[in-house]
PyMOL Python script that loads the backbone (N, CA, C, O; Angstrom):
from pymol import cmd

cmd.read_pdbstr("""\
ATOM      1  N   UNK A   1     102.686  77.964 100.934  1.00  0.00           N
ATOM      2  CA  UNK A   1     101.936  77.199 101.903  1.00  0.00           C
ATOM      3  C   UNK A   1     101.329  75.997 101.202  1.00  0.00           C
ATOM      4  O   UNK A   1     101.059  76.031 100.002  1.00  0.00           O
ATOM      5  N   UNK A   2     101.124  74.959 101.950  1.00  0.00           N
ATOM      6  CA  UNK A   2     100.487  73.794 101.387  1.00  0.00           C
ATOM      7  C   UNK A   2      99.634  73.135 102.469  1.00  0.00           C
ATOM      8  O   UNK A   2      99.988  73.172 103.648  1.00  0.00           O
ATOM      9  N   UNK A   3      98.507  72.528 102.070  1.00  0.00           N
ATOM     10  CA  UNK A   3      97.637  71.911 103.070  1.00  0.00           C
ATOM     11  C   UNK A   3      98.332  70.767 103.780  1.00  0.00           C
ATOM     12  O   UNK A   3      99.136  70.047 103.188  1.00  0.00           O
ATOM     13  N   UNK A   4      98.015  70.607 105.050  1.00  0.00           N
ATOM     14  CA  UNK A   4      98.517  69.463 105.796  1.00  0.00           C
ATOM     15  C   UNK A   4      97.710  68.241 105.392  1.00  0.00           C
ATOM     16  O   UNK A   4      96.485  68.247 105.511  1.00  0.00           O
ATOM     17  N   UNK A   5      98.357  67.217 104.927  1.00  0.00           N
ATOM     18  CA  UNK A   5      97.665  65.979 104.600  1.00  0.00           C
ATOM     19  C   UNK A   5      98.011  64.916 105.631  1.00  0.00           C
ATOM     20  O   UNK A   5      97.117  64.378 106.286  1.00  0.00           O
ATOM     21  N   UNK A   6      99.269  64.610 105.782  1.00  0.00           N
ATOM     22  CA  UNK A   6      99.682  63.555 106.693  1.00  0.00           C
ATOM     23  C   UNK A   6      99.764  64.015 108.131  1.00  0.00           C
ATOM     24  O   UNK A   6      99.720  63.182 109.037  1.00  0.00           O
ATOM     25  N   UNK A   7      99.883  65.323 108.381  1.00  0.00           N
ATOM     26  CA  UNK A   7     100.087  65.815 109.726  1.00  0.00           C
ATOM     27  C   UNK A   7      98.829  66.059 110.525  1.00  0.00           C
ATOM     28  O   UNK A   7      98.916  66.397 111.706  1.00  0.00           O
ATOM     29  N   UNK A   8      97.660  65.900 109.928  1.00  0.00           N
ATOM     30  CA  UNK A   8      96.426  66.222 110.648  1.00  0.00           C
ATOM     31  C   UNK A   8      96.268  65.362 111.892  1.00  0.00           C
ATOM     32  O   UNK A   8      95.858  65.869 112.936  1.00  0.00           O
ATOM     33  N   UNK A   9      96.576  64.097 111.809  1.00  0.00           N
ATOM     34  CA  UNK A   9      96.398  63.240 112.986  1.00  0.00           C
ATOM     35  C   UNK A   9      97.345  63.656 114.116  1.00  0.00           C
ATOM     36  O   UNK A   9      97.042  63.421 115.285  1.00  0.00           O
ATOM     37  N   UNK A  10      98.473  64.263 113.789  1.00  0.00           N
ATOM     38  CA  UNK A  10      99.425  64.687 114.811  1.00  0.00           C
ATOM     39  C   UNK A  10      98.933  65.889 115.597  1.00  0.00           C
ATOM     40  O   UNK A  10      99.312  66.049 116.757  1.00  0.00           O
ATOM     41  N   UNK A  11      98.103  66.738 115.009  1.00  0.00           N
ATOM     42  CA  UNK A  11      97.613  67.923 115.708  1.00  0.00           C
ATOM     43  C   UNK A  11      96.211  67.717 116.269  1.00  0.00           C
ATOM     44  O   UNK A  11      95.700  68.607 116.948  1.00  0.00           O
ATOM     45  N   UNK A  12      95.591  66.614 116.021  1.00  0.00           N
ATOM     46  CA  UNK A  12      94.213  66.384 116.440  1.00  0.00           C
ATOM     47  C   UNK A  12      94.042  66.515 117.950  1.00  0.00           C
ATOM     48  O   UNK A  12      93.100  67.176 118.389  1.00  0.00           O
ATOM     49  N   UNK A  13      94.903  65.920 118.754  1.00  0.00           N
ATOM     50  CA  UNK A  13      94.760  65.985 120.204  1.00  0.00           C
ATOM     51  C   UNK A  13      94.916  67.410 120.724  1.00  0.00           C
ATOM     52  O   UNK A  13      94.204  67.814 121.643  1.00  0.00           O
ATOM     53  N   UNK A  14      95.829  68.165 120.151  1.00  0.00           N
ATOM     54  CA  UNK A  14      96.043  69.545 120.593  1.00  0.00           C
ATOM     55  C   UNK A  14      94.869  70.434 120.215  1.00  0.00           C
ATOM     56  O   UNK A  14      94.655  71.476 120.835  1.00  0.00           O
ATOM     57  N   UNK A  15      94.117  70.038 119.216  1.00  0.00           N
ATOM     58  CA  UNK A  15      93.020  70.862 118.710  1.00  0.00           C
ATOM     59  C   UNK A  15      91.671  70.225 119.009  1.00  0.00           C
ATOM     60  O   UNK A  15      90.716  70.426 118.258  1.00  0.00           O
ATOM     61  N   UNK A  16      91.578  69.471 120.076  1.00  0.00           N
ATOM     62  CA  UNK A  16      90.362  68.731 120.400  1.00  0.00           C
ATOM     63  C   UNK A  16      89.130  69.590 120.565  1.00  0.00           C
ATOM     64  O   UNK A  16      88.016  69.085 120.428  1.00  0.00           O
ATOM     65  N   UNK A  17      89.288  70.880 120.858  1.00  0.00           N
ATOM     66  CA  UNK A  17      88.136  71.743 121.042  1.00  0.00           C
ATOM     67  C   UNK A  17      87.552  72.268 119.749  1.00  0.00           C
ATOM     68  O   UNK A  17      86.503  72.912 119.773  1.00  0.00           O
ATOM     69  N   UNK A  18      88.196  72.013 118.620  1.00  0.00           N
ATOM     70  CA  UNK A  18      87.703  72.520 117.350  1.00  0.00           C
ATOM     71  C   UNK A  18      86.636  71.594 116.789  1.00  0.00           C
ATOM     72  O   UNK A  18      86.530  70.437 117.197  1.00  0.00           O
ATOM     73  N   UNK A  19      85.860  72.096 115.869  1.00  0.00           N
ATOM     74  CA  UNK A  19      84.834  71.299 115.210  1.00  0.00           C
ATOM     75  C   UNK A  19      85.484  70.457 114.116  1.00  0.00           C
ATOM     76  O   UNK A  19      86.221  70.969 113.274  1.00  0.00           O
ATOM     77  N   UNK A  20      85.200  69.173 114.143  1.00  0.00           N
ATOM     78  CA  UNK A  20      85.759  68.248 113.157  1.00  0.00           C
ATOM     79  C   UNK A  20      84.624  67.655 112.333  1.00  0.00           C
ATOM     80  O   UNK A  20      83.518  67.456 112.835  1.00  0.00           O
ATOM     81  N   UNK A  21      84.908  67.378 111.075  1.00  0.00           N
ATOM     82  CA  UNK A  21      83.930  66.776 110.182  1.00  0.00           C
ATOM     83  C   UNK A  21      84.625  65.686 109.387  1.00  0.00           C
ATOM     84  O   UNK A  21      85.596  65.951 108.678  1.00  0.00           O
ATOM     85  N   UNK A  22      84.139  64.483 109.502  1.00  0.00           N
ATOM     86  CA  UNK A  22      84.752  63.338 108.813  1.00  0.00           C
ATOM     87  C   UNK A  22      86.226  63.197 109.150  1.00  0.00           C
ATOM     88  O   UNK A  22      87.034  62.852 108.288  1.00  0.00           O
ATOM     89  N   UNK A  23      86.581  63.465 110.411  1.00  0.00           N
ATOM     90  CA  UNK A  23      87.956  63.298 110.849  1.00  0.00           C
ATOM     91  C   UNK A  23      88.902  64.399 110.422  1.00  0.00           C
ATOM     92  O   UNK A  23      90.111  64.279 110.620  1.00  0.00           O
ATOM     93  N   UNK A  24      88.378  65.480 109.835  1.00  0.00           N
ATOM     94  CA  UNK A  24      89.213  66.589 109.368  1.00  0.00           C
ATOM     95  C   UNK A  24      88.728  67.881 110.014  1.00  0.00           C
ATOM     96  O   UNK A  24      87.537  68.031 110.287  1.00  0.00           O
ATOM     97  N   UNK A  25      89.640  68.807 110.258  1.00  0.00           N
ATOM     98  CA  UNK A  25      89.216  70.081 110.853  1.00  0.00           C
ATOM     99  C   UNK A  25      88.403  70.903 109.856  1.00  0.00           C
ATOM    100  O   UNK A  25      88.629  70.824 108.649  1.00  0.00           O
ATOM    101  N   UNK A  26      87.470  71.679 110.358  1.00  0.00           N
ATOM    102  CA  UNK A  26      86.643  72.522 109.495  1.00  0.00           C
ATOM    103  C   UNK A  26      87.424  73.742 108.992  1.00  0.00           C
ATOM    104  O   UNK A  26      87.105  74.281 107.932  1.00  0.00           O
ATOM    105  N   UNK A  27      88.443  74.181 109.743  1.00  0.00           N
ATOM    106  CA  UNK A  27      89.267  75.311 109.310  1.00  0.00           C
ATOM    107  C   UNK A  27      90.476  74.779 108.542  1.00  0.00           C
ATOM    108  O   UNK A  27      91.026  73.740 108.907  1.00  0.00           O
ATOM    109  N   UNK A  28      90.899  75.480 107.481  1.00  0.00           N
ATOM    110  CA  UNK A  28      92.092  75.035 106.749  1.00  0.00           C
ATOM    111  C   UNK A  28      93.344  75.139 107.622  1.00  0.00           C
ATOM    112  O   UNK A  28      93.556  76.140 108.307  1.00  0.00           O
ATOM    113  N   UNK A  29      94.158  74.106 107.586  1.00  0.00           N
ATOM    114  CA  UNK A  29      95.431  74.065 108.313  1.00  0.00           C
ATOM    115  C   UNK A  29      96.561  73.985 107.304  1.00  0.00           C
ATOM    116  O   UNK A  29      96.478  73.252 106.319  1.00  0.00           O
ATOM    117  N   UNK A  30      97.623  74.748 107.559  1.00  0.00           N
ATOM    118  CA  UNK A  30      98.784  74.757 106.683  1.00  0.00           C
ATOM    119  C   UNK A  30     100.060  74.748 107.522  1.00  0.00           C
ATOM    120  O   UNK A  30     100.032  74.963 108.734  1.00  0.00           O
ATOM    121  N   UNK A  31     101.166  74.496 106.850  1.00  0.00           N
ATOM    122  CA  UNK A  31     102.473  74.741 107.439  1.00  0.00           C
ATOM    123  C   UNK A  31     103.278  75.489 106.377  1.00  0.00           C
ATOM    124  O   UNK A  31     102.903  75.506 105.204  1.00  0.00           O
ATOM    125  N   UNK A  32     104.370  76.099 106.786  1.00  0.00           N
ATOM    126  CA  UNK A  32     105.152  76.921 105.866  1.00  0.00           C
ATOM    127  C   UNK A  32     106.618  76.613 106.046  1.00  0.00           C
ATOM    128  O   UNK A  32     107.107  76.502 107.170  1.00  0.00           O
ATOM    129  N   UNK A  33     107.321  76.475 104.930  1.00  0.00           N
ATOM    130  CA  UNK A  33     108.780  76.359 104.934  1.00  0.00           C
ATOM    131  C   UNK A  33     109.282  76.893 103.606  1.00  0.00           C
ATOM    132  O   UNK A  33     108.763  76.537 102.548  1.00  0.00           O
ATOM    133  N   UNK A  34     110.301  77.754 103.662  1.00  0.00           N
ATOM    134  CA  UNK A  34     110.832  78.317 102.429  1.00  0.00           C
ATOM    135  C   UNK A  34     112.266  77.849 102.185  1.00  0.00           C
ATOM    136  O   UNK A  34     112.805  77.052 102.952  1.00  0.00           O
ATOM    137  N   UNK A  35     112.876  78.348 101.115  1.00  0.00           N
ATOM    138  CA  UNK A  35     114.228  77.927 100.730  1.00  0.00           C
ATOM    139  C   UNK A  35     115.270  78.276 101.780  1.00  0.00           C
ATOM    140  O   UNK A  35     116.302  77.612 101.881  1.00  0.00           O
ATOM    141  N   UNK A  36     115.004  79.318 102.563  1.00  0.00           N
ATOM    142  CA  UNK A  36     115.928  79.716 103.632  1.00  0.00           C
ATOM    143  C   UNK A  36     115.690  78.926 104.920  1.00  0.00           C
ATOM    144  O   UNK A  36     116.273  79.228 105.961  1.00  0.00           O
ATOM    145  N   UNK A  37     114.832  77.917 104.836  1.00  0.00           N
ATOM    146  CA  UNK A  37     114.493  77.022 105.950  1.00  0.00           C
ATOM    147  C   UNK A  37     113.780  77.737 107.098  1.00  0.00           C
ATOM    148  O   UNK A  37     113.812  77.276 108.239  1.00  0.00           O
ATOM    149  N   UNK A  38     113.138  78.862 106.790  1.00  0.00           N
ATOM    150  CA  UNK A  38     112.268  79.497 107.778  1.00  0.00           C
ATOM    151  C   UNK A  38     110.960  78.729 107.740  1.00  0.00           C
ATOM    152  O   UNK A  38     110.465  78.388 106.667  1.00  0.00           O
ATOM    153  N   UNK A  39     110.407  78.461 108.901  1.00  0.00           N
ATOM    154  CA  UNK A  39     109.191  77.662 108.916  1.00  0.00           C
ATOM    155  C   UNK A  39     108.234  78.105 110.016  1.00  0.00           C
ATOM    156  O   UNK A  39     108.636  78.644 111.047  1.00  0.00           O
ATOM    157  N   UNK A  40     106.978  77.861 109.760  1.00  0.00           N
ATOM    158  CA  UNK A  40     105.928  78.038 110.749  1.00  0.00           C
ATOM    159  C   UNK A  40     105.265  76.673 110.863  1.00  0.00           C
ATOM    160  O   UNK A  40     104.813  76.111 109.865  1.00  0.00           O
ATOM    161  N   UNK A  41     105.207  76.143 112.074  1.00  0.00           N
ATOM    162  CA  UNK A  41     104.733  74.770 112.274  1.00  0.00           C
ATOM    163  C   UNK A  41     103.274  74.570 111.885  1.00  0.00           C
ATOM    164  O   UNK A  41     102.927  73.550 111.291  1.00  0.00           O
ATOM    165  N   UNK A  42     102.423  75.527 112.212  1.00  0.00           N
ATOM    166  CA  UNK A  42     101.002  75.381 111.942  1.00  0.00           C
ATOM    167  C   UNK A  42     100.429  76.755 111.627  1.00  0.00           C
ATOM    168  O   UNK A  42     100.729  77.731 112.314  1.00  0.00           O
ATOM    169  N   UNK A  43      99.612  76.827 110.596  1.00  0.00           N
ATOM    170  CA  UNK A  43      98.930  78.065 110.230  1.00  0.00           C
ATOM    171  C   UNK A  43      97.448  77.726 110.097  1.00  0.00           C
ATOM    172  O   UNK A  43      97.064  76.839 109.335  1.00  0.00           O
ATOM    173  N   UNK A  44      96.642  78.436 110.841  1.00  0.00           N
ATOM    174  CA  UNK A  44      95.198  78.244 110.790  1.00  0.00           C
ATOM    175  C   UNK A  44      94.625  79.418 110.009  1.00  0.00           C
ATOM    176  O   UNK A  44      94.914  80.572 110.322  1.00  0.00           O
ATOM    177  N   UNK A  45      93.813  79.130 108.996  1.00  0.00           N
ATOM    178  CA  UNK A  45      93.225  80.201 108.205  1.00  0.00           C
ATOM    179  C   UNK A  45      91.730  80.294 108.483  1.00  0.00           C
ATOM    180  O   UNK A  45      91.010  79.296 108.459  1.00  0.00           O
ATOM    181  N   UNK A  46      91.285  81.512 108.746  1.00  0.00           N
ATOM    182  CA  UNK A  46      89.854  81.745 108.931  1.00  0.00           C
ATOM    183  C   UNK A  46      89.514  83.106 108.325  1.00  0.00           C
ATOM    184  O   UNK A  46      90.091  84.124 108.708  1.00  0.00           O
ATOM    185  N   UNK A  47      88.592  83.117 107.396  1.00  0.00           N
ATOM    186  CA  UNK A  47      88.102  84.345 106.753  1.00  0.00           C
ATOM    187  C   UNK A  47      89.233  85.206 106.203  1.00  0.00           C
ATOM    188  O   UNK A  47      89.222  86.424 106.377  1.00  0.00           O
ATOM    189  N   UNK A  48      90.203  84.593 105.546  1.00  0.00           N
ATOM    190  CA  UNK A  48      91.290  85.336 104.928  1.00  0.00           C
ATOM    191  C   UNK A  48      92.386  85.791 105.876  1.00  0.00           C
ATOM    192  O   UNK A  48      93.307  86.494 105.460  1.00  0.00           O
ATOM    193  N   UNK A  49      92.304  85.406 107.136  1.00  0.00           N
ATOM    194  CA  UNK A  49      93.329  85.752 108.120  1.00  0.00           C
ATOM    195  C   UNK A  49      94.112  84.502 108.496  1.00  0.00           C
ATOM    196  O   UNK A  49      93.533  83.445 108.744  1.00  0.00           O
ATOM    197  N   UNK A  50      95.436  84.635 108.535  1.00  0.00           N
ATOM    198  CA  UNK A  50      96.319  83.530 108.904  1.00  0.00           C
ATOM    199  C   UNK A  50      96.741  83.698 110.361  1.00  0.00           C
ATOM    200  O   UNK A  50      97.194  84.769 110.765  1.00  0.00           O
ATOM    201  N   UNK A  51      96.589  82.639 111.140  1.00  0.00           N
ATOM    202  CA  UNK A  51      96.978  82.636 112.548  1.00  0.00           C
ATOM    203  C   UNK A  51      98.135  81.638 112.711  1.00  0.00           C
ATOM    204  O   UNK A  51      97.913  80.427 112.679  1.00  0.00           O
ATOM    205  N   UNK A  52      99.370  82.141 112.887  1.00  0.00           N
ATOM    206  CA  UNK A  52     100.531  81.256 112.979  1.00  0.00           C
ATOM    207  C   UNK A  52     100.686  80.652 114.376  1.00  0.00           C
ATOM    208  O   UNK A  52     100.378  81.286 115.385  1.00  0.00           O
ATOM    209  N   UNK A  53     101.168  79.414 114.402  1.00  0.00           N
ATOM    210  CA  UNK A  53     101.399  78.699 115.659  1.00  0.00           C
ATOM    211  C   UNK A  53     102.751  78.008 115.575  1.00  0.00           C
ATOM    212  O   UNK A  53     103.041  77.320 114.596  1.00  0.00           O
ATOM    213  N   UNK A  54     103.574  78.187 116.592  1.00  0.00           N
ATOM    214  CA  UNK A  54     104.832  77.452 116.721  1.00  0.00           C
ATOM    215  C   UNK A  54     104.652  76.412 117.808  1.00  0.00           C
ATOM    216  O   UNK A  54     104.047  76.693 118.842  1.00  0.00           O
ATOM    217  N   UNK A  55     105.165  75.226 117.589  1.00  0.00           N
ATOM    218  CA  UNK A  55     105.080  74.135 118.562  1.00  0.00           C
ATOM    219  C   UNK A  55     106.500  73.818 119.004  1.00  0.00           C
ATOM    220  O   UNK A  55     107.339  73.443 118.185  1.00  0.00           O
ATOM    221  N   UNK A  56     106.774  73.967 120.301  1.00  0.00           N
ATOM    222  CA  UNK A  56     108.118  73.790 120.846  1.00  0.00           C
ATOM    223  C   UNK A  56     108.145  72.641 121.845  1.00  0.00           C
ATOM    224  O   UNK A  56     107.167  72.392 122.549  1.00  0.00           O
ATOM    225  N   UNK A  57     109.271  71.950 121.897  1.00  0.00           N
ATOM    226  CA  UNK A  57     109.436  70.855 122.853  1.00  0.00           C
ATOM    227  C   UNK A  57     110.052  71.318 124.157  1.00  0.00           C
ATOM    228  O   UNK A  57     110.323  70.499 125.036  1.00  0.00           O
ATOM    229  N   UNK A  58     110.275  72.603 124.299  1.00  0.00           N
ATOM    230  CA  UNK A  58     110.836  73.141 125.533  1.00  0.00           C
ATOM    231  C   UNK A  58     109.722  73.723 126.392  1.00  0.00           C
ATOM    232  O   UNK A  58     108.698  74.161 125.866  1.00  0.00           O
ATOM    233  N   UNK A  59     109.909  73.732 127.686  1.00  0.00           N
ATOM    234  CA  UNK A  59     108.914  74.342 128.569  1.00  0.00           C
ATOM    235  C   UNK A  59     109.185  75.829 128.765  1.00  0.00           C
ATOM    236  O   UNK A  59     108.430  76.512 129.458  1.00  0.00           O
ATOM    237  N   UNK A  60     110.260  76.334 128.160  1.00  0.00           N
ATOM    238  CA  UNK A  60     110.631  77.734 128.335  1.00  0.00           C
ATOM    239  C   UNK A  60     110.998  78.367 126.982  1.00  0.00           C
ATOM    240  O   UNK A  60     112.162  78.695 126.754  1.00  0.00           O
ATOM    241  N   UNK A  61     110.010  78.541 126.080  1.00  0.00           N
ATOM    242  CA  UNK A  61     110.327  79.138 124.781  1.00  0.00           C
ATOM    243  C   UNK A  61     110.684  80.614 124.929  1.00  0.00           C
ATOM    244  O   UNK A  61     110.272  81.264 125.890  1.00  0.00           O
ATOM    245  N   UNK A  62     111.448  81.136 123.976  1.00  0.00           N
ATOM    246  CA  UNK A  62     111.825  82.555 124.034  1.00  0.00           C
ATOM    247  C   UNK A  62     111.153  83.320 122.894  1.00  0.00           C
ATOM    248  O   UNK A  62     110.459  82.734 122.063  1.00  0.00           O
ATOM    249  N   UNK A  63     111.367  84.628 122.867  1.00  0.00           N
ATOM    250  CA  UNK A  63     110.728  85.478 121.862  1.00  0.00           C
ATOM    251  C   UNK A  63     111.174  85.141 120.443  1.00  0.00           C
ATOM    252  O   UNK A  63     110.445  85.412 119.489  1.00  0.00           O
ATOM    253  N   UNK A  64     112.340  84.564 120.293  1.00  0.00           N
ATOM    254  CA  UNK A  64     112.825  84.186 118.962  1.00  0.00           C
ATOM    255  C   UNK A  64     111.924  83.118 118.325  1.00  0.00           C
ATOM    256  O   UNK A  64     111.961  82.918 117.111  1.00  0.00           O
ATOM    257  N   UNK A  65     111.128  82.443 119.136  1.00  0.00           N
ATOM    258  CA  UNK A  65     110.225  81.409 118.624  1.00  0.00           C
ATOM    259  C   UNK A  65     109.222  81.955 117.624  1.00  0.00           C
ATOM    260  O   UNK A  65     108.714  81.208 116.787  1.00  0.00           O
ATOM    261  N   UNK A  66     108.929  83.243 117.696  1.00  0.00           N
ATOM    262  CA  UNK A  66     107.922  83.814 116.799  1.00  0.00           C
ATOM    263  C   UNK A  66     108.527  84.601 115.638  1.00  0.00           C
ATOM    264  O   UNK A  66     107.787  85.201 114.859  1.00  0.00           O
ATOM    265  N   UNK A  67     109.835  84.614 115.507  1.00  0.00           N
ATOM    266  CA  UNK A  67     110.475  85.351 114.411  1.00  0.00           C
ATOM    267  C   UNK A  67     109.999  84.898 113.037  1.00  0.00           C
ATOM    268  O   UNK A  67     109.874  85.711 112.122  1.00  0.00           O
ATOM    269  N   UNK A  68     109.736  83.619 112.891  1.00  0.00           N
ATOM    270  CA  UNK A  68     109.322  83.090 111.593  1.00  0.00           C
ATOM    271  C   UNK A  68     107.955  83.604 111.168  1.00  0.00           C
ATOM    272  O   UNK A  68     107.627  83.541 109.983  1.00  0.00           O
ATOM    273  N   UNK A  69     107.149  84.108 112.090  1.00  0.00           N
ATOM    274  CA  UNK A  69     105.820  84.611 111.744  1.00  0.00           C
ATOM    275  C   UNK A  69     105.902  85.741 110.719  1.00  0.00           C
ATOM    276  O   UNK A  69     104.963  85.944 109.949  1.00  0.00           O
ATOM    277  N   UNK A  70     107.012  86.475 110.703  1.00  0.00           N
ATOM    278  CA  UNK A  70     107.171  87.617 109.802  1.00  0.00           C
ATOM    279  C   UNK A  70     107.139  87.215 108.332  1.00  0.00           C
ATOM    280  O   UNK A  70     106.744  88.018 107.487  1.00  0.00           O
ATOM    281  N   UNK A  71     107.547  85.988 108.011  1.00  0.00           N
ATOM    282  CA  UNK A  71     107.577  85.576 106.605  1.00  0.00           C
ATOM    283  C   UNK A  71     106.180  85.526 106.001  1.00  0.00           C
ATOM    284  O   UNK A  71     106.031  85.599 104.781  1.00  0.00           O
ATOM    285  N   UNK A  72     105.174  85.405 106.826  1.00  0.00           N
ATOM    286  CA  UNK A  72     103.806  85.327 106.319  1.00  0.00           C
ATOM    287  C   UNK A  72     103.326  86.663 105.763  1.00  0.00           C
ATOM    288  O   UNK A  72     102.354  86.704 105.009  1.00  0.00           O
ATOM    289  N   UNK A  73     103.989  87.744 106.122  1.00  0.00           N
ATOM    290  CA  UNK A  73     103.599  89.065 105.635  1.00  0.00           C
ATOM    291  C   UNK A  73     103.767  89.180 104.121  1.00  0.00           C
ATOM    292  O   UNK A  73     103.175  90.064 103.502  1.00  0.00           O
ATOM    293  N   UNK A  74     104.561  88.305 103.522  1.00  0.00           N
ATOM    294  CA  UNK A  74     104.795  88.333 102.073  1.00  0.00           C
ATOM    295  C   UNK A  74     103.648  87.711 101.281  1.00  0.00           C
ATOM    296  O   UNK A  74     103.591  87.864 100.061  1.00  0.00           O
ATOM    297  N   UNK A  75     102.748  87.024 101.945  1.00  0.00           N
ATOM    298  CA  UNK A  75     101.666  86.326 101.251  1.00  0.00           C
ATOM    299  C   UNK A  75     100.591  87.341 100.867  1.00  0.00           C
ATOM    300  O   UNK A  75     100.024  87.998 101.740  1.00  0.00           O
ATOM    301  N   UNK A  76     100.305  87.474  99.573  1.00  0.00           N
ATOM    302  CA  UNK A  76      99.341  88.491  99.133  1.00  0.00           C
ATOM    303  C   UNK A  76      97.912  88.150  99.534  1.00  0.00           C
ATOM    304  O   UNK A  76      97.542  86.981  99.649  1.00  0.00           O
ATOM    305  N   UNK A  77      97.126  89.184  99.742  1.00  0.00           N
ATOM    306  CA  UNK A  77      95.687  89.063 100.013  1.00  0.00           C
ATOM    307  C   UNK A  77      95.348  88.318 101.298  1.00  0.00           C
ATOM    308  O   UNK A  77      94.247  87.783 101.427  1.00  0.00           O
ATOM    309  N   UNK A  78      96.270  88.277 102.241  1.00  0.00           N
ATOM    310  CA  UNK A  78      96.012  87.619 103.530  1.00  0.00           C
ATOM    311  C   UNK A  78      96.384  88.565 104.658  1.00  0.00           C
ATOM    312  O   UNK A  78      97.394  89.266 104.584  1.00  0.00           O
ATOM    313  N   UNK A  79      95.581  88.582 105.682  1.00  0.00           N
ATOM    314  CA  UNK A  79      95.887  89.306 106.909  1.00  0.00           C
ATOM    315  C   UNK A  79      96.603  88.331 107.839  1.00  0.00           C
ATOM    316  O   UNK A  79      96.408  87.120 107.739  1.00  0.00           O
ATOM    317  N   UNK A  80      97.429  88.852 108.741  1.00  0.00           N
ATOM    318  CA  UNK A  80      98.095  88.013 109.730  1.00  0.00           C
ATOM    319  C   UNK A  80      97.479  88.321 111.086  1.00  0.00           C
ATOM    320  O   UNK A  80      97.538  89.455 111.561  1.00  0.00           O
ATOM    321  N   UNK A  81      96.895  87.317 111.701  1.00  0.00           N
ATOM    322  CA  UNK A  81      96.278  87.481 113.006  1.00  0.00           C
ATOM    323  C   UNK A  81      97.272  87.224 114.119  1.00  0.00           C
ATOM    324  O   UNK A  81      98.459  87.018 113.867  1.00  0.00           O
ATOM    325  N   UNK A  82      96.791  87.237 115.339  1.00  0.00           N
ATOM    326  CA  UNK A  82      97.652  86.956 116.473  1.00  0.00           C
ATOM    327  C   UNK A  82      98.154  85.521 116.402  1.00  0.00           C
ATOM    328  O   UNK A  82      97.416  84.606 116.038  1.00  0.00           O
ATOM    329  N   UNK A  83      99.423  85.340 116.757  1.00  0.00           N
ATOM    330  CA  UNK A  83     100.012  84.018 116.741  1.00  0.00           C
ATOM    331  C   UNK A  83     100.046  83.405 118.127  1.00  0.00           C
ATOM    332  O   UNK A  83      99.620  84.017 119.106  1.00  0.00           O
ATOM    333  N   UNK A  84     100.556  82.196 118.193  1.00  0.00           N
ATOM    334  CA  UNK A  84     100.644  81.492 119.470  1.00  0.00           C
ATOM    335  C   UNK A  84     101.861  80.577 119.476  1.00  0.00           C
ATOM    336  O   UNK A  84     102.343  80.155 118.425  1.00  0.00           O
ATOM    337  N   UNK A  85     102.344  80.282 120.668  1.00  0.00           N
ATOM    338  CA  UNK A  85     103.404  79.295 120.850  1.00  0.00           C
ATOM    339  C   UNK A  85     102.855  78.232 121.786  1.00  0.00           C
ATOM    340  O   UNK A  85     102.414  78.537 122.894  1.00  0.00           O
ATOM    341  N   UNK A  86     102.882  77.001 121.342  1.00  0.00           N
ATOM    342  CA  UNK A  86     102.494  75.872 122.185  1.00  0.00           C
ATOM    343  C   UNK A  86     103.779  75.232 122.653  1.00  0.00           C
ATOM    344  O   UNK A  86     104.610  74.829 121.840  1.00  0.00           O
ATOM    345  N   UNK A  87     103.951  75.136 123.977  1.00  0.00           N
ATOM    346  CA  UNK A  87     105.196  74.610 124.533  1.00  0.00           C
ATOM    347  C   UNK A  87     104.907  73.391 125.405  1.00  0.00           C
ATOM    348  O   UNK A  87     103.862  73.292 126.047  1.00  0.00           O
ATOM    349  N   UNK A  88     105.855  72.478 125.405  1.00  0.00           N
ATOM    350  CA  UNK A  88     105.778  71.276 126.233  1.00  0.00           C
ATOM    351  C   UNK A  88     105.867  71.674 127.695  1.00  0.00           C
ATOM    352  O   UNK A  88     106.751  72.443 128.072  1.00  0.00           O
ATOM    353  N   UNK A  89     104.974  71.168 128.515  1.00  0.00           N
ATOM    354  CA  UNK A  89     104.982  71.493 129.938  1.00  0.00           C
ATOM    355  C   UNK A  89     105.285  70.236 130.725  1.00  0.00           C
ATOM    356  O   UNK A  89     105.342  70.275 131.954  1.00  0.00           O
TER     357      UNK A  89
END
""", "prot")
cmd.dss("prot")
cmd.show_as("cartoon", "prot")
cmd.util.cbc("prot")
cmd.orient("prot")
């Protein structure tokens, strides 16, 4: 995992209800991609728990959209919380 640096402005509108400080979210935001090209678009970390989020451009996402969440189970010392799918409407 690595911190989002350039992508923060892209998620700002979707996360307008969160607390921001100096233009940055108060909660750590990450994304994940491995050598097998499995990826999680957004990971929100709070108190040692990772909350995965997939962002889809379709208005009808399927259950396969959350398959990538399983890769986070390999990360030591982190709990995996409930995930979410944000879909274009």
